[in-house]
PyMOL Python script that loads the backbone (N, CA, C, O; Angstrom):
from pymol import cmd

cmd.read_pdbstr("""\
ATOM      1  N   MET A   1       5.250   6.071 -10.772  1.00  0.00           N
ATOM      2  CA  MET A   1       5.837   4.945 -10.090  1.00  0.00           C
ATOM      3  C   MET A   1       5.431   4.993  -8.619  1.00  0.00           C
ATOM      4  O   MET A   1       5.436   6.064  -8.012  1.00  0.00           O
ATOM      5  N   PRO A   2       5.079   3.836  -8.039  1.00  0.00           N
ATOM      6  CA  PRO A   2       4.686   3.797  -6.626  1.00  0.00           C
ATOM      7  C   PRO A   2       5.868   3.988  -5.680  1.00  0.00           C
ATOM      8  O   PRO A   2       7.008   3.659  -6.008  1.00  0.00           O
ATOM      9  N   LEU A   3       5.577   4.513  -4.530  1.00  0.00           N
ATOM     10  CA  LEU A   3       6.560   4.677  -3.459  1.00  0.00           C
ATOM     11  C   LEU A   3       6.411   3.497  -2.511  1.00  0.00           C
ATOM     12  O   LEU A   3       5.334   3.283  -1.955  1.00  0.00           O
ATOM     13  N   TYR A   4       7.474   2.733  -2.322  1.00  0.00           N
ATOM     14  CA  TYR A   4       7.444   1.568  -1.441  1.00  0.00           C
ATOM     15  C   TYR A   4       8.308   1.824  -0.219  1.00  0.00           C
ATOM     16  O   TYR A   4       9.296   2.555  -0.285  1.00  0.00           O
ATOM     17  N   GLU A   5       7.928   1.217   0.892  1.00  0.00           N
ATOM     18  CA  GLU A   5       8.699   1.303   2.130  1.00  0.00           C
ATOM     19  C   GLU A   5       9.367  -0.037   2.373  1.00  0.00           C
ATOM     20  O   GLU A   5       8.794  -1.095   2.113  1.00  0.00           O
ATOM     21  N   TYR A   6      10.592   0.030   2.878  1.00  0.00           N
ATOM     22  CA  TYR A   6      11.368  -1.165   3.179  1.00  0.00           C
ATOM     23  C   TYR A   6      11.958  -1.018   4.573  1.00  0.00           C
ATOM     24  O   TYR A   6      12.072   0.089   5.100  1.00  0.00           O
ATOM     25  N   VAL A   7      12.334  -2.153   5.166  1.00  0.00           N
ATOM     26  CA  VAL A   7      13.017  -2.139   6.449  1.00  0.00           C
ATOM     27  C   VAL A   7      14.242  -3.051   6.344  1.00  0.00           C
ATOM     28  O   VAL A   7      14.179  -4.133   5.759  1.00  0.00           O
ATOM     29  N   CYS A   8      15.344  -2.597   6.915  1.00  0.00           N
ATOM     30  CA  CYS A   8      16.571  -3.391   6.946  1.00  0.00           C
ATOM     31  C   CYS A   8      16.456  -4.410   8.081  1.00  0.00           C
ATOM     32  O   CYS A   8      16.143  -4.046   9.214  1.00  0.00           O
ATOM     33  N   LEU A   9      16.708  -5.675   7.779  1.00  0.00           N
ATOM     34  CA  LEU A   9      16.613  -6.730   8.788  1.00  0.00           C
ATOM     35  C   LEU A   9      17.805  -6.733   9.736  1.00  0.00           C
ATOM     36  O   LEU A   9      17.747  -7.356  10.796  1.00  0.00           O
ATOM     37  N   ASP A  10      18.893  -6.041   9.368  1.00  0.00           N
ATOM     38  CA  ASP A  10      20.072  -5.990  10.227  1.00  0.00           C
ATOM     39  C   ASP A  10      20.041  -4.819  11.207  1.00  0.00           C
ATOM     40  O   ASP A  10      20.263  -5.005  12.404  1.00  0.00           O
ATOM     41  N   CYS A  11      19.766  -3.612  10.707  1.00  0.00           N
ATOM     42  CA  CYS A  11      19.828  -2.431  11.588  1.00  0.00           C
ATOM     43  C   CYS A  11      18.453  -1.771  11.807  1.00  0.00           C
ATOM     44  O   CYS A  11      18.354  -0.777  12.527  1.00  0.00           O
ATOM     45  N   HIS A  12      17.409  -2.314  11.195  1.00  0.00           N
ATOM     46  CA  HIS A  12      16.021  -1.851  11.365  1.00  0.00           C
ATOM     47  C   HIS A  12      15.769  -0.437  10.838  1.00  0.00           C
ATOM     48  O   HIS A  12      14.802   0.210  11.242  1.00  0.00           O
ATOM     49  N   THR A  13      16.622   0.042   9.947  1.00  0.00           N
ATOM     50  CA  THR A  13      16.410   1.333   9.303  1.00  0.00           C
ATOM     51  C   THR A  13      15.248   1.216   8.324  1.00  0.00           C
ATOM     52  O   THR A  13      15.117   0.213   7.621  1.00  0.00           O
ATOM     53  N   LYS A  14      14.408   2.245   8.282  1.00  0.00           N
ATOM     54  CA  LYS A  14      13.298   2.277   7.336  1.00  0.00           C
ATOM     55  C   LYS A  14      13.721   3.075   6.105  1.00  0.00           C
ATOM     56  O   LYS A  14      14.320   4.144   6.227  1.00  0.00           O
ATOM     57  N   LEU A  15      13.406   2.548   4.915  1.00  0.00           N
ATOM     58  CA  LEU A  15      13.794   3.162   3.653  1.00  0.00           C
ATOM     59  C   LEU A  15      12.565   3.343   2.777  1.00  0.00           C
ATOM     60  O   LEU A  15      11.592   2.600   2.910  1.00  0.00           O
ATOM     61  N   GLU A  16      12.600   4.314   1.893  1.00  0.00           N
ATOM     62  CA  GLU A  16      11.552   4.521   0.901  1.00  0.00           C
ATOM     63  C   GLU A  16      12.194   4.581  -0.473  1.00  0.00           C
ATOM     64  O   GLU A  16      13.266   5.163  -0.637  1.00  0.00           O
ATOM     65  N   ARG A  17      11.540   3.977  -1.468  1.00  0.00           N
ATOM     66  CA  ARG A  17      12.051   4.006  -2.835  1.00  0.00           C
ATOM     67  C   ARG A  17      10.900   4.090  -3.817  1.00  0.00           C
ATOM     68  O   ARG A  17       9.859   3.458  -3.634  1.00  0.00           O
ATOM     69  N   LEU A  18      11.102   4.881  -4.865  1.00  0.00           N
ATOM     70  CA  LEU A  18      10.183   4.882  -6.000  1.00  0.00           C
ATOM     71  C   LEU A  18      10.630   3.764  -6.918  1.00  0.00           C
ATOM     72  O   LEU A  18      11.740   3.805  -7.449  1.00  0.00           O
ATOM     73  N   ARG A  19       9.777   2.758  -7.115  1.00  0.00           N
ATOM     74  CA  ARG A  19      10.134   1.600  -7.929  1.00  0.00           C
ATOM     75  C   ARG A  19       8.928   1.139  -8.720  1.00  0.00           C
ATOM     76  O   ARG A  19       7.785   1.395  -8.343  1.00  0.00           O
ATOM     77  N   SER A  20       9.194   0.459  -9.813  1.00  0.00           N
ATOM     78  CA  SER A  20       8.098  -0.121 -10.583  1.00  0.00           C
ATOM     79  C   SER A  20       7.500  -1.277  -9.779  1.00  0.00           C
ATOM     80  O   SER A  20       8.143  -1.812  -8.876  1.00  0.00           O
ATOM     81  N   MET A  21       6.279  -1.652 -10.112  1.00  0.00           N
ATOM     82  CA  MET A  21       5.627  -2.755  -9.418  1.00  0.00           C
ATOM     83  C   MET A  21       6.398  -4.063  -9.612  1.00  0.00           C
ATOM     84  O   MET A  21       6.401  -4.926  -8.733  1.00  0.00           O
ATOM     85  N   GLU A  22       7.040  -4.200 -10.752  1.00  0.00           N
ATOM     86  CA  GLU A  22       7.829  -5.408 -11.021  1.00  0.00           C
ATOM     87  C   GLU A  22       9.029  -5.533 -10.092  1.00  0.00           C
ATOM     88  O   GLU A  22       9.460  -6.641  -9.775  1.00  0.00           O
ATOM     89  N   GLU A  23       9.567  -4.398  -9.656  1.00  0.00           N
ATOM     90  CA  GLU A  23      10.741  -4.386  -8.779  1.00  0.00           C
ATOM     91  C   GLU A  23      10.378  -4.289  -7.299  1.00  0.00           C
ATOM     92  O   GLU A  23      11.274  -4.256  -6.455  1.00  0.00           O
ATOM     93  N   ALA A  24       9.114  -4.243  -6.969  1.00  0.00           N
ATOM     94  CA  ALA A  24       8.676  -3.953  -5.604  1.00  0.00           C
ATOM     95  C   ALA A  24       9.257  -4.886  -4.550  1.00  0.00           C
ATOM     96  O   ALA A  24       9.634  -4.433  -3.469  1.00  0.00           O
ATOM     97  N   ASP A  25       9.334  -6.179  -4.846  1.00  0.00           N
ATOM     98  CA  ASP A  25       9.816  -7.135  -3.847  1.00  0.00           C
ATOM     99  C   ASP A  25      11.301  -7.437  -3.931  1.00  0.00           C
ATOM    100  O   ASP A  25      11.816  -8.218  -3.131  1.00  0.00           O
ATOM    101  N   ALA A  26      11.997  -6.836  -4.882  1.00  0.00           N
ATOM    102  CA  ALA A  26      13.443  -7.042  -4.983  1.00  0.00           C
ATOM    103  C   ALA A  26      14.142  -6.336  -3.817  1.00  0.00           C
ATOM    104  O   ALA A  26      13.744  -5.246  -3.406  1.00  0.00           O
ATOM    105  N   ARG A  27      15.157  -6.956  -3.310  1.00  0.00           N
ATOM    106  CA  ARG A  27      15.891  -6.358  -2.185  1.00  0.00           C
ATOM    107  C   ARG A  27      16.653  -5.129  -2.649  1.00  0.00           C
ATOM    108  O   ARG A  27      17.048  -5.018  -3.810  1.00  0.00           O
ATOM    109  N   ILE A  28      16.850  -4.207  -1.712  1.00  0.00           N
ATOM    110  CA  ILE A  28      17.644  -3.014  -1.978  1.00  0.00           C
ATOM    111  C   ILE A  28      18.723  -2.911  -0.916  1.00  0.00           C
ATOM    112  O   ILE A  28      18.647  -3.578   0.116  1.00  0.00           O
ATOM    113  N   GLU A  29      19.718  -2.087  -1.158  1.00  0.00           N
ATOM    114  CA  GLU A  29      20.793  -1.907  -0.193  1.00  0.00           C
ATOM    115  C   GLU A  29      20.386  -0.874   0.849  1.00  0.00           C
ATOM    116  O   GLU A  29      19.847   0.180   0.511  1.00  0.00           O
ATOM    117  N   CYS A  30      20.644  -1.179   2.107  1.00  0.00           N
ATOM    118  CA  CYS A  30      20.360  -0.254   3.208  1.00  0.00           C
ATOM    119  C   CYS A  30      21.327   0.923   3.147  1.00  0.00           C
ATOM    120  O   CYS A  30      22.534   0.736   2.990  1.00  0.00           O
ATOM    121  N   VAL A  31      20.799   2.121   3.269  1.00  0.00           N
ATOM    122  CA  VAL A  31      21.639   3.315   3.218  1.00  0.00           C
ATOM    123  C   VAL A  31      22.441   3.501   4.502  1.00  0.00           C
ATOM    124  O   VAL A  31      23.457   4.195   4.500  1.00  0.00           O
ATOM    125  N   ALA A  32      21.992   2.884   5.609  1.00  0.00           N
ATOM    126  CA  ALA A  32      22.675   3.064   6.885  1.00  0.00           C
ATOM    127  C   ALA A  32      23.834   2.083   7.083  1.00  0.00           C
ATOM    128  O   ALA A  32      24.927   2.474   7.493  1.00  0.00           O
ATOM    129  N   CYS A  33      23.576   0.785   6.782  1.00  0.00           N
ATOM    130  CA  CYS A  33      24.613  -0.212   7.076  1.00  0.00           C
ATOM    131  C   CYS A  33      25.138  -0.944   5.847  1.00  0.00           C
ATOM    132  O   CYS A  33      26.101  -1.704   5.959  1.00  0.00           O
ATOM    133  N   GLY A  34      24.536  -0.739   4.679  1.00  0.00           N
ATOM    134  CA  GLY A  34      25.002  -1.367   3.451  1.00  0.00           C
ATOM    135  C   GLY A  34      24.506  -2.787   3.232  1.00  0.00           C
ATOM    136  O   GLY A  34      24.830  -3.400   2.215  1.00  0.00           O
ATOM    137  N   SER A  35      23.734  -3.317   4.157  1.00  0.00           N
ATOM    138  CA  SER A  35      23.212  -4.677   4.031  1.00  0.00           C
ATOM    139  C   SER A  35      22.196  -4.759   2.902  1.00  0.00           C
ATOM    140  O   SER A  35      21.502  -3.786   2.608  1.00  0.00           O
ATOM    141  N   ASP A  36      22.113  -5.931   2.269  1.00  0.00           N
ATOM    142  CA  ASP A  36      21.070  -6.126   1.268  1.00  0.00           C
ATOM    143  C   ASP A  36      19.935  -6.987   1.832  1.00  0.00           C
ATOM    144  O   ASP A  36      19.062  -7.441   1.093  1.00  0.00           O
ATOM    145  N   ARG A  37      19.962  -7.202   3.145  1.00  0.00           N
ATOM    146  CA  ARG A  37      18.886  -7.956   3.809  1.00  0.00           C
ATOM    147  C   ARG A  37      17.745  -7.003   4.156  1.00  0.00           C
ATOM    148  O   ARG A  37      17.545  -6.657   5.320  1.00  0.00           O
ATOM    149  N   THR A  38      17.018  -6.593   3.157  1.00  0.00           N
ATOM    150  CA  THR A  38      15.893  -5.685   3.336  1.00  0.00           C
ATOM    151  C   THR A  38      14.628  -6.367   2.854  1.00  0.00           C
ATOM    152  O   THR A  38      14.668  -7.244   1.991  1.00  0.00           O
ATOM    153  N   ARG A  39      13.521  -5.959   3.413  1.00  0.00           N
ATOM    154  CA  ARG A  39      12.214  -6.481   3.024  1.00  0.00           C
ATOM    155  C   ARG A  39      11.238  -5.335   2.878  1.00  0.00           C
ATOM    156  O   ARG A  39      11.340  -4.317   3.564  1.00  0.00           O
ATOM    157  N   ARG A  40      10.302  -5.512   1.986  1.00  0.00           N
ATOM    158  CA  ARG A  40       9.258  -4.506   1.807  1.00  0.00           C
ATOM    159  C   ARG A  40       8.360  -4.516   3.042  1.00  0.00           C
ATOM    160  O   ARG A  40       7.975  -5.576   3.535  1.00  0.00           O
ATOM    161  N   ALA A  41       8.036  -3.332   3.529  1.00  0.00           N
ATOM    162  CA  ALA A  41       7.194  -3.188   4.708  1.00  0.00           C
ATOM    163  C   ALA A  41       5.757  -2.888   4.290  1.00  0.00           C
ATOM    164  O   ALA A  41       5.502  -2.424   3.179  1.00  0.00           O
ATOM    165  N   LEU A  42       4.847  -3.156   5.179  1.00  0.00           N
ATOM    166  CA  LEU A  42       3.452  -2.834   4.951  1.00  0.00           C
ATOM    167  C   LEU A  42       3.258  -1.342   5.165  1.00  0.00           C
ATOM    168  O   LEU A  42       3.542  -0.824   6.245  1.00  0.00           O
ATOM    169  N   SER A  43       2.783  -0.664   4.159  1.00  0.00           N
ATOM    170  CA  SER A  43       2.565   0.776   4.237  1.00  0.00           C
ATOM    171  C   SER A  43       1.116   1.045   4.615  1.00  0.00           C
ATOM    172  O   SER A  43       0.200   0.482   4.014  1.00  0.00           O
ATOM    173  N   LEU A  44       0.911   1.878   5.581  1.00  0.00           N
ATOM    174  CA  LEU A  44      -0.432   2.241   6.012  1.00  0.00           C
ATOM    175  C   LEU A  44      -0.687   3.708   5.715  1.00  0.00           C
ATOM    176  O   LEU A  44       0.232   4.527   5.741  1.00  0.00           O
ATOM    177  N   PHE A  45      -1.924   4.029   5.436  1.00  0.00           N
ATOM    178  CA  PHE A  45      -2.279   5.419   5.235  1.00  0.00           C
ATOM    179  C   PHE A  45      -3.669   5.648   5.783  1.00  0.00           C
ATOM    180  O   PHE A  45      -4.418   4.699   6.013  1.00  0.00           O
ATOM    181  N   PHE A  46      -4.013   6.892   5.991  1.00  0.00           N
ATOM    182  CA  PHE A  46      -5.317   7.274   6.511  1.00  0.00           C
ATOM    183  C   PHE A  46      -5.844   8.408   5.665  1.00  0.00           C
ATOM    184  O   PHE A  46      -5.141   9.386   5.408  1.00  0.00           O
ATOM    185  N   ALA A  47      -7.069   8.276   5.239  1.00  0.00           N
ATOM    186  CA  ALA A  47      -7.725   9.333   4.480  1.00  0.00           C
ATOM    187  C   ALA A  47      -8.966   9.762   5.247  1.00  0.00           C
ATOM    188  O   ALA A  47      -9.743   8.925   5.705  1.00  0.00           O
ATOM    189  N   HIS A  48      -9.142  11.043   5.380  1.00  0.00           N
ATOM    190  CA  HIS A  48     -10.278  11.557   6.128  1.00  0.00           C
ATOM    191  C   HIS A  48     -10.997  12.572   5.264  1.00  0.00           C
ATOM    192  O   HIS A  48     -10.380  13.429   4.631  1.00  0.00           O
ATOM    193  N   GLY A  49     -12.268  12.461   5.252  1.00  0.00           N
ATOM    194  CA  GLY A  49     -13.054  13.407   4.474  1.00  0.00           C
ATOM    195  C   GLY A  49     -14.535  13.129   4.653  1.00  0.00           C
ATOM    196  O   GLY A  49     -14.931  12.193   5.347  1.00  0.00           O
ATOM    197  N   ARG A  50     -15.318  13.936   4.034  1.00  0.00           N
ATOM    198  CA  ARG A  50     -16.760  13.750   4.110  1.00  0.00           C
ATOM    199  C   ARG A  50     -17.264  13.370   2.727  1.00  0.00           C
ATOM    200  O   ARG A  50     -17.019  14.073   1.747  1.00  0.00           O
ATOM    201  N   ALA A  51     -17.957  12.271   2.662  1.00  0.00           N
ATOM    202  CA  ALA A  51     -18.525  11.826   1.394  1.00  0.00           C
ATOM    203  C   ALA A  51     -20.038  11.956   1.451  1.00  0.00           C
ATOM    204  O   ALA A  51     -20.642  11.765   2.506  1.00  0.00           O
ATOM    205  N   LYS A  52     -20.633  12.272   0.347  1.00  0.00           N
ATOM    206  CA  LYS A  52     -22.084  12.317   0.260  1.00  0.00           C
ATOM    207  C   LYS A  52     -22.597  10.887   0.259  1.00  0.00           C
ATOM    208  O   LYS A  52     -21.945  10.015  -0.316  1.00  0.00           O
ATOM    209  N   PRO A  53     -23.741  10.608   0.880  1.00  0.00           N
ATOM    210  CA  PRO A  53     -24.243   9.231   0.947  1.00  0.00           C
ATOM    211  C   PRO A  53     -24.361   8.554  -0.409  1.00  0.00           C
ATOM    212  O   PRO A  53     -24.115   7.352  -0.509  1.00  0.00           O
ATOM    213  N   GLU A  54     -24.731   9.286  -1.459  1.00  0.00           N
ATOM    214  CA  GLU A  54     -24.877   8.649  -2.764  1.00  0.00           C
ATOM    215  C   GLU A  54     -23.540   8.291  -3.401  1.00  0.00           C
ATOM    216  O   GLU A  54     -23.528   7.587  -4.411  1.00  0.00           O
ATOM    217  N   THR A  55     -22.414   8.745  -2.854  1.00  0.00           N
ATOM    218  CA  THR A  55     -21.111   8.411  -3.419  1.00  0.00           C
ATOM    219  C   THR A  55     -20.406   7.333  -2.621  1.00  0.00           C
ATOM    220  O   THR A  55     -19.296   6.943  -2.983  1.00  0.00           O
ATOM    221  N   THR A  56     -21.007   6.834  -1.544  1.00  0.00           N
ATOM    222  CA  THR A  56     -20.331   5.857  -0.700  1.00  0.00           C
ATOM    223  C   THR A  56     -20.608   4.419  -1.107  1.00  0.00           C
ATOM    224  O   THR A  56     -19.981   3.512  -0.560  1.00  0.00           O
ATOM    225  N   THR A  57     -21.511   4.171  -2.036  1.00  0.00           N
ATOM    226  CA  THR A  57     -21.808   2.805  -2.442  1.00  0.00           C
ATOM    227  C   THR A  57     -20.947   2.413  -3.631  1.00  0.00           C
ATOM    228  O   THR A  57     -20.489   3.263  -4.395  1.00  0.00           O
ATOM    229  N   VAL A  58     -20.738   1.129  -3.770  1.00  0.00           N
ATOM    230  CA  VAL A  58     -19.884   0.622  -4.828  1.00  0.00           C
ATOM    231  C   VAL A  58     -20.607  -0.497  -5.558  1.00  0.00           C
ATOM    232  O   VAL A  58     -21.323  -1.282  -4.937  1.00  0.00           O
ATOM    233  N   GLY A  59     -20.429  -0.576  -6.841  1.00  0.00           N
ATOM    234  CA  GLY A  59     -20.947  -1.692  -7.614  1.00  0.00           C
ATOM    235  C   GLY A  59     -22.369  -1.490  -8.084  1.00  0.00           C
ATOM    236  O   GLY A  59     -23.006  -0.489  -7.755  1.00  0.00           O
ATOM    237  N   GLY A  60     -22.851  -2.415  -8.833  1.00  0.00           N
ATOM    238  CA  GLY A  60     -24.226  -2.407  -9.308  1.00  0.00           C
ATOM    239  C   GLY A  60     -24.977  -3.522  -8.623  1.00  0.00           C
ATOM    240  O   GLY A  60     -24.608  -3.921  -7.518  1.00  0.00           O
ATOM    241  N   CYS A  61     -26.001  -4.028  -9.233  1.00  0.00           N
ATOM    242  CA  CYS A  61     -26.746  -5.126  -8.653  1.00  0.00           C
ATOM    243  C   CYS A  61     -25.961  -6.418  -8.817  1.00  0.00           C
ATOM    244  O   CYS A  61     -24.806  -6.403  -9.242  1.00  0.00           O
ATOM    245  N   ALA A  62     -26.557  -7.468  -8.498  1.00  0.00           N
ATOM    246  CA  ALA A  62     -26.061  -8.854  -8.605  1.00  0.00           C
ATOM    247  C   ALA A  62     -25.223  -9.271  -7.419  1.00  0.00           C
ATOM    248  O   ALA A  62     -24.211  -9.920  -7.683  1.00  0.00           O
ATOM    249  N   CYS A  63     -25.451  -9.035  -6.322  1.00  0.00           N
ATOM    250  CA  CYS A  63     -25.857  -7.813  -5.633  1.00  0.00           C
ATOM    251  C   CYS A  63     -24.629  -7.197  -4.993  1.00  0.00           C
ATOM    252  O   CYS A  63     -24.156  -7.658  -3.954  1.00  0.00           O
ATOM    253  N   GLY A  64     -24.121  -6.151  -5.623  1.00  0.00           N
ATOM    254  CA  GLY A  64     -22.948  -5.440  -5.129  1.00  0.00           C
ATOM    255  C   GLY A  64     -23.258  -4.492  -4.012  1.00  0.00           C
ATOM    256  O   GLY A  64     -22.346  -3.984  -3.359  1.00  0.00           O
ATOM    257  N   GLY A  65     -24.539  -4.236  -3.771  1.00  0.00           N
ATOM    258  CA  GLY A  65     -24.914  -3.427  -2.633  1.00  0.00           C
ATOM    259  C   GLY A  65     -25.476  -2.069  -2.944  1.00  0.00           C
ATOM    260  O   GLY A  65     -26.153  -1.501  -2.086  1.00  0.00           O
ATOM    261  N   SER A  66     -25.244  -1.503  -4.122  1.00  0.00           N
ATOM    262  CA  SER A  66     -25.708  -0.148  -4.359  1.00  0.00           C
ATOM    263  C   SER A  66     -27.139  -0.070  -4.855  1.00  0.00           C
ATOM    264  O   SER A  66     -27.699   1.024  -4.928  1.00  0.00           O
ATOM    265  N   CYS A  67     -27.746  -1.193  -5.198  1.00  0.00           N
ATOM    266  CA  CYS A  67     -29.113  -1.149  -5.726  1.00  0.00           C
ATOM    267  C   CYS A  67     -30.139  -1.214  -4.609  1.00  0.00           C
ATOM    268  O   CYS A  67     -31.314  -0.931  -4.844  1.00  0.00           O
ATOM    269  N   HIS A  68     -29.730  -1.577  -3.405  1.00  0.00           N
ATOM    270  CA  HIS A  68     -30.616  -1.673  -2.226  1.00  0.00           C
ATOM    271  C   HIS A  68     -31.720  -2.684  -2.442  1.00  0.00           C
ATOM    272  O   HIS A  68     -32.822  -2.496  -1.925  1.00  0.00           O
ATOM    273  N   CYS A  69     -31.467  -3.759  -3.192  1.00  0.00           N
ATOM    274  CA  CYS A  69     -32.505  -4.776  -3.435  1.00  0.00           C
ATOM    275  C   CYS A  69     -32.621  -5.756  -2.268  1.00  0.00           C
ATOM    276  O   CYS A  69     -33.563  -6.547  -2.216  1.00  0.00           O
ATOM    277  N   ARG A  70     -31.679  -5.710  -1.341  1.00  0.00           N
ATOM    278  CA  ARG A  70     -31.654  -6.543  -0.127  1.00  0.00           C
ATOM    279  C   ARG A  70     -31.566  -8.036  -0.429  1.00  0.00           C
ATOM    280  O   ARG A  70     -32.061  -8.855   0.346  1.00  0.00           O
ATOM    281  N   ASN A  71     -30.945  -8.392  -1.535  1.00  0.00           N
ATOM    282  CA  ASN A  71     -30.723  -9.816  -1.851  1.00  0.00           C
ATOM    283  C   ASN A  71     -29.394 -10.273  -1.356  1.00  0.00           C
ATOM    284  O   ASN A  71     -29.036 -11.437  -1.531  1.00  0.00           O
TER     285      ASN A  71
END
""", "prot")
cmd.dss("prot")
cmd.show_as("cartoon", "prot")
cmd.util.cbc("prot")
cmd.orient("prot")
């Protein structure tokens, strides 16, 4: 199950919940003030690593970019 982040519109508390994708946009109760005026927040993440050049391309021809046909 995905982990979603929410913010309370009344007290601005940030919350996290494990929920199914079907329930992702349903409001939840704020643990700080009890309000149900919550919204799903945009979650950001950063991944850092080194990839080999041959693993950085995606797709096949037609032209997805990995065939280097320059079309």
